[in-house]
C-alpha positions as CSV (number, residue, x, y, z in Angstrom):
1,M,107.1,-98.4,-31.2
2,A,106.3,-95.0,-32.7
3,A,107.0,-94.1,-36.3
4,G,110.1,-92.1,-35.2
5,G,111.6,-95.1,-33.5
6,L,111.0,-94.0,-29.9
7,S,108.6,-95.6,-27.5
8,R,106.1,-93.6,-25.5
9,S,108.2,-93.9,-22.3
10,E,111.3,-92.7,-24.2
11,R,109.5,-89.7,-25.6
12,K,108.2,-88.8,-22.1
13,A,111.8,-89.1,-20.7
14,A,113.1,-86.9,-23.5
15,E,110.4,-84.3,-22.7
16,R,111.4,-84.4,-19.0
17,V,115.0,-83.8,-19.9
18,R,114.1,-80.9,-22.1
19,R,111.9,-79.3,-19.4
20,L,114.7,-79.8,-16.9
21,R,117.2,-78.1,-19.1
22,E,114.9,-75.1,-19.7
23,E,114.3,-74.7,-16.0
24,Q,118.0,-74.9,-15.3
25,Q,118.5,-72.2,-18.0
26,R,115.9,-70.0,-16.5
27,E,117.4,-70.4,-13.0
28,R,120.9,-69.5,-14.4
29,L,119.3,-66.5,-16.1
30,R,117.8,-65.4,-12.7
31,Q,121.1,-65.9,-10.9
32,V,123.1,-63.9,-13.5
33,S,120.5,-61.1,-13.4
34,R,120.7,-60.8,-9.6
35,I,124.5,-60.7,-9.8
36,L,124.5,-58.0,-12.5
37,R,122.3,-55.8,-10.3
38,K,125.2,-55.7,-7.8
39,A,128.1,-53.3,-8.0
40,A,131.3,-55.0,-9.3
41,A,133.0,-54.5,-6.0
42,E,130.3,-56.3,-4.1
43,R,130.4,-59.5,-6.2
44,S,132.1,-62.6,-4.7
45,A,134.7,-64.7,-6.5
46,E,132.1,-67.4,-7.2
47,E,129.7,-64.9,-8.7
48,G,132.5,-63.6,-10.9
49,R,133.2,-67.1,-12.1
50,L,129.5,-67.6,-12.9
51,L,129.5,-64.4,-15.0
52,A,132.6,-65.5,-16.9
53,E,131.0,-68.9,-17.6
54,S,127.7,-67.2,-18.8
55,A,129.1,-64.7,-21.2
56,D,126.1,-65.2,-23.6
57,L,123.6,-64.6,-20.9
58,V,125.4,-61.5,-19.6
59,T,125.4,-60.0,-23.2
60,E,121.7,-60.8,-23.5
61,L,120.8,-59.2,-20.2
62,Q,122.9,-56.1,-20.8
63,G,121.2,-55.7,-24.1
64,R,117.8,-55.9,-22.5
65,S,118.8,-53.3,-19.9
66,R,120.0,-50.9,-22.6
67,R,116.8,-51.3,-24.5
68,R,114.7,-50.7,-21.4
69,E,116.7,-47.6,-20.5
70,G,116.4,-46.3,-24.1
71,L,112.6,-46.7,-24.0
72,K,112.4,-45.0,-20.7
73,R,114.5,-42.0,-21.9
74,R,112.2,-41.7,-24.9
75,Q,109.2,-41.3,-22.6
76,E,110.8,-38.7,-20.5
77,E,109.9,-35.0,-21.0
78,V,112.8,-32.7,-21.6
79,C,112.7,-28.9,-21.4
80,D,115.4,-26.7,-22.9
81,D,116.7,-24.0,-20.5
82,P,115.2,-20.5,-21.2
83,E,118.2,-19.1,-22.9
84,E,118.6,-22.1,-25.2
85,L,114.9,-22.1,-26.0
86,R,115.0,-18.4,-27.0
87,G,118.0,-19.0,-29.3
88,K,116.1,-21.9,-30.9
89,V,113.0,-19.8,-31.3
90,R,115.0,-17.1,-33.1
91,E,116.3,-19.7,-35.5
92,L,112.7,-21.0,-36.0
93,A,111.5,-17.4,-36.6
94,G,114.0,-17.0,-39.4
95,A,112.8,-20.3,-41.0
96,V,109.2,-19.1,-40.8
97,R,110.1,-15.8,-42.5
98,N,112.1,-17.4,-45.2
99,A,109.8,-20.3,-45.9
100,K,108.1,-20.2,-49.3
101,Y,105.4,-22.7,-48.4
102,L,105.1,-23.6,-44.7
103,I,102.7,-26.3,-43.4
104,V,102.0,-27.1,-39.8
105,Y,101.3,-30.6,-38.4
106,T,99.6,-30.6,-35.0
107,G,98.9,-33.2,-32.3
108,A,97.3,-33.6,-28.9
109,G,100.1,-31.5,-27.3
110,I,98.6,-28.3,-28.5
111,S,95.3,-29.0,-26.7
112,T,96.6,-29.9,-23.3
113,A,96.4,-26.3,-22.2
114,A,92.7,-26.6,-22.9
115,S,92.4,-29.4,-20.3
116,I,92.2,-32.1,-23.0
117,P,94.8,-34.8,-22.0
118,D,97.2,-36.2,-24.6
119,Y,97.9,-39.9,-25.0
120,R,101.6,-40.5,-24.4
121,G,102.8,-37.8,-22.0
122,P,103.5,-38.5,-18.3
123,N,99.8,-37.7,-17.5
124,G,98.5,-39.0,-20.9
125,V,95.6,-41.3,-21.3
126,W,97.6,-44.4,-22.2
127,T,100.4,-43.7,-19.7
128,L,97.9,-43.5,-16.8
129,L,96.1,-46.7,-18.0
130,Q,99.3,-48.6,-18.1
131,K,99.9,-47.6,-14.5
132,G,96.4,-48.8,-13.6
133,R,95.2,-45.3,-12.8
134,S,91.8,-43.8,-13.8
135,V,91.5,-41.2,-16.5
136,S,89.5,-38.0,-16.2
137,A,89.2,-34.8,-18.1
138,A,87.2,-31.6,-18.1
139,D,84.0,-31.4,-20.1
140,L,85.2,-31.2,-23.7
141,S,82.5,-28.6,-24.5
142,E,84.3,-26.3,-22.0
143,A,87.5,-26.5,-24.0
144,E,88.5,-23.4,-25.9
145,P,91.2,-22.8,-28.5
146,T,94.6,-22.3,-26.9
147,L,97.3,-19.7,-27.5
148,T,98.9,-22.1,-30.0
149,H,95.6,-22.5,-31.9
150,M,95.1,-18.7,-32.1
151,S,98.8,-18.1,-33.1
152,I,98.4,-20.6,-36.0
153,T,95.3,-18.7,-37.1
154,R,97.2,-15.4,-37.1
155,L,100.1,-16.9,-39.0
156,H,97.7,-18.1,-41.6
157,E,96.1,-14.7,-41.9
158,Q,99.6,-13.2,-42.4
159,K,100.2,-15.8,-45.2
160,L,103.2,-17.3,-43.2
161,V,101.4,-20.7,-42.8
162,Q,99.7,-22.1,-45.9
163,H,98.0,-25.3,-44.5
164,V,97.4,-27.1,-41.2
165,V,97.3,-30.9,-40.9
166,S,95.8,-32.0,-37.5
167,Q,95.4,-35.4,-35.8
168,N,93.0,-33.9,-33.3
169,C,89.3,-34.5,-33.2
170,D,88.5,-31.7,-30.8
171,G,87.5,-29.2,-33.4
172,L,89.6,-26.4,-31.8
173,H,91.3,-25.4,-35.1
174,L,87.9,-24.8,-36.7
175,R,86.8,-22.8,-33.6
176,S,90.0,-20.7,-33.7
177,G,88.9,-19.1,-37.0
178,L,91.1,-21.1,-39.3
179,P,89.3,-21.5,-42.7
180,R,87.9,-24.9,-43.5
181,T,89.9,-25.0,-46.7
182,A,93.2,-24.5,-44.7
183,I,92.6,-27.5,-42.4
184,S,92.9,-31.3,-42.9
185,E,91.5,-33.0,-39.8
186,L,92.8,-36.5,-40.6
187,H,90.9,-38.2,-37.8
188,G,87.7,-36.3,-38.0
189,N,85.9,-33.6,-36.0
190,M,83.7,-34.2,-33.0
191,Y,81.3,-31.4,-34.0
192,I,80.6,-32.6,-37.5
193,E,78.2,-35.3,-38.8
194,V,77.6,-36.0,-42.5
195,C,75.1,-37.6,-44.9
196,T,77.0,-39.9,-47.2
197,S,73.9,-40.5,-49.4
198,C,73.8,-37.0,-50.7
199,V,76.2,-36.1,-53.5
200,P,78.3,-34.2,-52.6
201,N,78.2,-35.3,-49.0
202,R,76.1,-33.0,-46.9
203,E,77.8,-31.7,-43.7
204,Y,76.0,-30.8,-40.4
205,V,78.1,-28.8,-38.0
206,R,76.7,-29.0,-34.5
207,V,77.4,-27.2,-31.2
208,F,77.8,-30.5,-29.3
209,D,79.8,-33.7,-29.5
210,V,78.0,-35.8,-32.1
211,T,79.9,-39.0,-31.2
212,E,78.0,-39.9,-28.0
213,R,76.4,-43.0,-29.5
214,T,79.1,-44.0,-32.0
215,A,82.1,-46.4,-31.8
216,L,84.3,-48.6,-33.9
217,H,82.3,-49.6,-37.1
218,R,79.2,-47.9,-35.6
219,H,79.0,-44.4,-36.8
220,Q,75.3,-43.5,-37.0
221,T,74.5,-40.7,-34.7
222,G,70.8,-41.2,-34.4
223,R,69.8,-38.1,-36.5
224,T,68.8,-38.0,-40.1
225,C,69.6,-35.8,-43.1
226,H,67.2,-32.8,-43.6
227,K,67.2,-33.4,-47.3
228,C,67.0,-37.2,-48.0
229,G,66.2,-38.6,-44.5
230,T,69.2,-40.9,-44.5
231,Q,70.9,-41.7,-41.1
232,L,73.8,-39.3,-40.4
233,R,77.2,-40.6,-39.4
234,D,80.1,-39.0,-37.4
235,T,83.4,-38.3,-39.1
236,I,85.8,-40.0,-36.6
237,V,88.3,-42.5,-38.0
238,H,89.1,-45.4,-35.6
239,F,91.7,-48.1,-35.7
240,G,91.0,-50.7,-38.4
241,E,88.9,-48.3,-40.4
242,R,89.3,-46.5,-43.7
243,G,89.2,-42.7,-43.8
244,T,86.9,-42.4,-46.8
245,L,85.2,-39.0,-46.2
246,G,86.3,-36.1,-48.2
247,Q,85.7,-33.6,-45.4
248,P,86.7,-32.8,-42.8
249,L,89.6,-35.3,-43.4
250,N,90.6,-33.3,-46.5
251,W,93.4,-35.7,-47.4
252,E,93.6,-34.3,-50.9
253,A,94.6,-30.8,-49.7
254,A,97.0,-32.3,-47.1
255,T,98.9,-34.3,-49.7
256,E,98.9,-31.4,-52.1
257,A,100.3,-29.0,-49.4
258,A,102.9,-31.6,-48.4
259,S,104.1,-31.9,-52.1
260,R,104.5,-28.1,-52.3
261,A,106.0,-27.5,-48.9
262,D,109.6,-26.4,-48.3
263,T,109.2,-26.2,-44.5
264,I,107.2,-28.4,-42.0
265,L,106.6,-27.3,-38.4
266,C,105.4,-30.1,-36.1
267,L,103.7,-28.9,-32.9
268,G,102.7,-31.2,-30.0
269,S,102.8,-34.5,-31.8
270,S,104.7,-37.6,-30.9
271,L,104.8,-38.3,-34.7
272,K,104.4,-42.0,-34.0
273,V,101.2,-42.0,-36.1
274,L,102.1,-39.3,-38.6
275,K,105.4,-41.0,-39.5
276,K,103.3,-43.8,-41.1
277,Y,102.1,-41.4,-43.8
278,P,104.8,-41.3,-46.4
279,R,102.8,-38.9,-48.6
280,L,103.1,-36.2,-45.8
281,W,106.9,-36.4,-45.7
282,C,107.6,-36.4,-49.5
283,M,109.6,-39.6,-49.2
284,T,109.6,-40.0,-53.0
285,K,111.8,-36.9,-53.3
286,P,115.6,-37.0,-53.0
287,P,116.6,-36.1,-49.4
288,S,118.1,-32.7,-50.6
289,R,114.7,-31.7,-52.0
290,R,112.5,-32.7,-49.0
291,P,111.1,-30.0,-46.8
292,K,113.1,-28.8,-43.8
293,L,111.6,-30.2,-40.6
294,Y,111.1,-28.3,-37.3
295,I,109.7,-30.1,-34.2
296,V,108.3,-28.7,-31.0
297,N,107.7,-31.5,-28.5
298,L,108.8,-32.4,-24.9
299,Q,109.4,-36.0,-25.7
300,W,111.4,-38.0,-28.3
301,T,109.9,-38.4,-31.7
302,P,110.9,-40.9,-34.5
303,K,111.6,-37.9,-36.8
304,D,114.2,-36.2,-34.4
305,D,117.2,-37.4,-36.5
306,W,115.7,-35.8,-39.6
307,A,114.8,-32.5,-38.0
308,A,116.7,-29.3,-38.8
309,L,115.8,-28.1,-35.3
310,K,114.2,-29.8,-32.3
311,L,112.7,-27.5,-29.6
312,H,112.0,-29.1,-26.2
313,G,109.3,-26.9,-24.8
314,K,105.5,-26.5,-24.3
315,C,103.7,-25.4,-27.4
316,D,102.2,-22.4,-25.9
317,D,105.5,-21.2,-24.5
318,V,107.3,-21.7,-27.9
319,M,104.5,-20.0,-29.9
320,R,104.4,-17.0,-27.5
321,L,108.1,-16.5,-28.0
322,L,107.8,-17.1,-31.8
323,M,105.0,-14.6,-32.2
324,A,107.0,-12.0,-30.3
325,E,110.0,-12.6,-32.4
326,L,107.9,-12.2,-35.6
327,G,106.3,-9.0,-34.2
328,L,102.8,-10.4,-34.4
329,E,100.0,-10.0,-31.9
330,I,98.2,-13.2,-30.7
331,P,94.5,-12.7,-31.1
332,A,92.4,-13.5,-28.0
333,Y,89.8,-16.1,-28.4
334,S,86.2,-14.8,-28.1
335,R,83.4,-17.3,-27.5
336,W,81.0,-14.7,-28.9
337,Q,82.8,-14.7,-32.2
338,D,83.4,-18.4,-32.4
339,P,82.9,-19.5,-36.0
340,I,81.1,-22.7,-35.0
341,F,77.9,-20.8,-34.2
342,S,77.6,-19.4,-37.7
343,L,78.5,-22.7,-39.3
344,A,76.2,-24.8,-37.1
345,T,72.9,-26.3,-38.3
346,P,70.2,-26.2,-35.5
347,L,68.4,-29.4,-34.5
348,R,64.9,-29.9,-35.9
349,D,61.8,-30.4,-33.8
350,G,61.9,-33.8,-32.2
351,E,65.7,-34.0,-32.3
352,E,66.4,-32.2,-29.1
353,G,66.4,-35.5,-27.2
354,S,68.8,-37.1,-29.6
355,H,71.9,-36.3,-27.4
356,S,72.7,-35.6,-23.8
357,R,76.0,-33.8,-24.4
358,K,76.4,-30.3,-23.1
359,S,76.0,-27.7,-26.0
360,L,78.3,-24.8,-26.6
361,C,76.8,-21.4,-25.8
362,R,78.0,-18.0,-27.0
363,S,77.9,-16.7,-23.4
364,R,77.0,-17.8,-19.9
365,E,73.7,-16.0,-20.2
366,E,72.7,-18.3,-23.0
367,A,73.5,-21.4,-21.1
368,P,70.7,-23.3,-19.3
369,P,70.3,-22.2,-15.6
370,G,72.0,-25.3,-14.3
371,D,75.1,-24.7,-16.5
372,R,75.7,-21.0,-15.7
373,G,78.8,-20.3,-13.8
374,A,79.7,-24.0,-13.6
375,P,83.4,-24.5,-12.8
376,L,85.7,-26.3,-15.1
377,S,85.9,-29.6,-13.3
378,S,87.4,-33.0,-14.1
379,A,85.3,-36.2,-14.3
380,P,85.7,-39.7,-15.5
381,I,85.6,-39.9,-19.3
382,L,82.6,-41.9,-20.5
383,G,81.5,-42.5,-24.1
384,G,82.2,-40.5,-27.3
385,W,85.3,-40.4,-29.5
386,F,87.6,-39.5,-26.6
387,G,86.0,-41.6,-23.8
388,R,86.0,-44.8,-25.8
389,G,89.5,-44.1,-26.8
390,C,90.5,-44.2,-23.1
391,T,89.5,-47.9,-23.0
392,K,92.2,-48.9,-25.4
393,R,94.4,-50.5,-22.7
394,T,91.9,-51.2,-20.1
395,K,91.6,-54.9,-19.2
396,R,88.4,-56.7,-18.2
397,K,88.3,-59.3,-15.5
398,K,87.2,-62.8,-16.7
399,V,83.7,-63.5,-15.6
400,T,82.1,-66.9,-15.6
401,P,78.3,-67.4,-16.0
402,G,78.1,-68.5,-12.4
403,A,79.2,-65.1,-11.3
404,V,76.5,-63.2,-13.1
405,A,74.1,-63.0,-10.2
406,H,76.9,-61.6,-8.0
407,A,78.2,-59.2,-10.7
408,C,74.8,-57.8,-11.5
409,N,73.6,-57.4,-7.9
410,P,73.8,-53.7,-7.0
411,S,74.3,-54.6,-3.3
412,T,77.6,-56.2,-4.1
413,L,78.9,-53.0,-5.8
414,G,77.9,-50.4,-3.3
415,G,74.3,-50.2,-4.6
416,R,75.5,-48.9,-8.0
417,G,76.1,-52.0,-10.2
418,G,78.4,-52.0,-13.1
419,W,81.7,-53.6,-14.2
420,I,85.0,-53.6,-12.3
421,T,88.1,-53.3,-14.5
422,R,91.5,-54.8,-13.6
423,S,92.7,-51.3,-12.9
424,G,90.1,-51.1,-10.1
425,D,87.9,-48.6,-11.8
426,R,84.2,-48.9,-11.9
427,D,82.5,-48.9,-15.3
428,H,79.0,-47.4,-15.0
429,S,77.7,-48.7,-18.4
430,E,74.5,-50.6,-18.5
431,T,74.4,-53.9,-16.7
432,P,75.7,-56.5,-19.2
433,S,73.8,-59.5,-20.4
434,L,75.1,-63.0,-20.0
435,L,76.1,-63.0,-23.7
436,K,78.1,-59.8,-23.2
437,I,79.8,-61.3,-20.1
438,Q,80.7,-64.4,-22.1
439,K,82.1,-62.3,-25.0
440,I,84.2,-60.2,-22.6
441,S,85.4,-63.3,-20.8
442,R,86.7,-64.7,-24.1
443,A,88.1,-61.4,-25.5
444,Q,89.5,-59.9,-22.2
445,W,90.4,-56.7,-24.0
446,R,88.1,-53.9,-25.1
447,A,88.4,-53.1,-28.8
448,P,90.8,-50.2,-29.4
449,V,88.8,-47.1,-30.4
450,V,91.2,-44.2,-31.1
451,P,92.3,-42.3,-34.1
452,A,94.1,-44.6,-36.6
453,T,96.9,-44.9,-38.9
454,P,96.3,-44.9,-42.7
455,E,98.4,-47.0,-45.0
456,A,99.6,-44.2,-47.3
457,E,99.6,-46.1,-50.5
458,T,96.3,-48.0,-50.3
459,G,94.4,-45.5,-48.2
460,E,93.7,-48.2,-45.6
461,W,93.7,-47.3,-41.9
462,R,95.3,-49.5,-39.4
463,E,96.9,-49.5,-36.0
464,P,100.7,-49.0,-36.0
465,G,102.5,-52.3,-35.9
466,R,99.3,-54.3,-36.4
467,Q,98.5,-56.4,-39.5
468,S,95.9,-55.2,-42.0
469,L,92.3,-56.3,-41.4
470,Q,92.0,-57.1,-45.1
């Protein structure tokens, strides 16, 4: 007899009874679910009795259905009709004129017009990956500041906008002519690498994406400081990392601006990350003293209920109407006058081969012969801050050591070799070693490598909803 008073056979019998009850409960749940999918007029008397006897299951299933529908509605893009949008823009223009201290929070939605996909939209990176579809984007070096970027710069010149806080790493705010002191790029800038050994930190602005060789917890770019010879690092902040750099993150200026603001304009951000930063929302102030919030986004955001006004429209469309309402001309972007060329530090002799990314050129005539006149085309995203971020939700197939010869044989993969993901896409990274295969087999998921969420009080960065790594 066991210590609990039951013999082994009795415990096994009790386990069989428990499993049988669970299976019966699951079967009842499936039956009720099938009945609920029918119209009430199509249900038989027996099905009606089953629903009456299973009131708890009916309540549970109906609750699940409501939650699913709610989540689906939140992901839908909604557009205000033209007249309604114009009326809202007039109200927004009044708020901009009357604001004593206006700050702007920007997200990926302001760069979609530059062929840089967002993350959560219908054609966003994470949305496509969830559907098992491949992700591609135009060469990021071909991206140029959009109408929204240039409008924000003009509003700052007119002293209508005091500071800009951006989640984007694409560097387009810098290239639009916005002063460095007026920007807080919370998740870094793809064109900037720094030496953290120099005091103060020495920045190197480049005309190419410096993140080609970097990843989560691996930030060295392969180049060295011109002064002290220390390895340079990128400025990108990934999930699970701390945003410790002063620039270009510029958290000090962001929090100072938020504390002084009486109006906040959010453009193209889902706010699912920014909502995690209490210091940007003045949550320590009484509600009546917090800044008024205006949101421009096609989808639901977690701050909608707190907004004084929500505009459902594309950022470029809204900003075009807003600038017309304010009587301001939107400056045209000029590649020749792009500030990045005057800020950039040229590579030294021997560093030309330290990257393979396409460099920005002032004009087509300056571009290498093979790049002149090249059309803006889409291609699979590989490497760099954006490319590795696209692997956040890509699953790997389990691979056993016995399958190594087959997996690494180019003839089995159309002569090209590489990995096959569960979404059916081919990964053209270097052929993995057995150790890498075993690690991927155990982990199954690639590490998430995308801009992160900081814990506002401690300065620690973490993924929303995920426990701290400390």
